C-alpha positions as CSV (number, residue, x, y, z in Angstrom):
1,X,17.6,13.4,-2.2
2,X,14.7,11.6,-0.4
3,X,11.6,13.7,0.4
4,X,9.5,12.9,3.5
5,X,6.1,13.9,4.8
6,X,5.0,13.2,8.4
7,X,1.2,13.0,8.4
8,X,1.3,14.0,12.1
9,X,2.5,17.5,11.0
10,X,-1.0,17.9,9.5
11,X,-3.1,15.4,11.4
12,X,-2.0,15.4,15.0
13,X,-1.7,11.9,16.4
14,X,-1.1,10.2,13.0
15,X,2.3,8.4,12.8
16,X,2.3,7.7,9.0
17,X,5.4,8.9,7.1
18,X,5.5,9.0,3.3
19,X,8.9,8.9,1.7
20,X,9.9,9.1,-2.0
21,X,12.5,10.3,-4.4
22,X,10.2,13.1,-5.7
23,X,7.5,15.4,-4.4
24,X,5.1,13.7,-6.7
25,X,5.9,10.3,-5.3
26,X,5.3,11.6,-1.8
27,X,2.1,13.3,-2.8
28,X,0.7,10.1,-4.3
29,X,1.5,8.1,-1.2
30,X,0.0,10.8,1.0
31,X,-3.2,11.0,-1.1
32,X,-3.7,7.2,-0.8
33,X,-3.0,7.3,2.9
34,X,-5.4,10.3,3.4
35,X,-8.2,8.3,1.7
36,X,-7.6,5.1,3.5
37,X,-6.8,6.4,7.0
38,X,-8.6,9.7,7.2
39,X,-11.6,9.3,4.8
40,X,-10.4,12.2,2.6
41,X,-11.9,11.6,-0.8
42,X,-10.8,14.8,-2.6
43,X,-7.6,16.7,-2.2
44,X,-8.5,20.3,-2.5
45,X,-6.0,23.0,-3.7
46,X,-5.8,24.3,-0.1
47,X,-5.0,20.9,1.3
48,X,-2.5,20.1,-1.5
49,X,-0.7,23.4,-0.7
50,X,-0.5,22.5,3.0
51,X,0.8,19.0,2.2
52,X,3.4,20.4,-0.2
53,X,4.6,22.9,2.4
54,X,5.0,20.1,4.9
55,X,7.2,17.9,2.7
56,X,10.9,18.0,3.8
57,X,14.1,17.1,2.3
58,X,16.0,14.3,4.0
């Protein structure tokens, strides 16, 4: 089952959507996007938890 993460759920106004076959794949895409688009250099434990909670099946 595909997993998706809509960045806009965490960063209002952002239309990036990461999709992958696993949570780890989505997290890797999200981390790359966060660095490139939002200047986030380090993913803290708190941020990672928020991102994981925002990942949806489908």
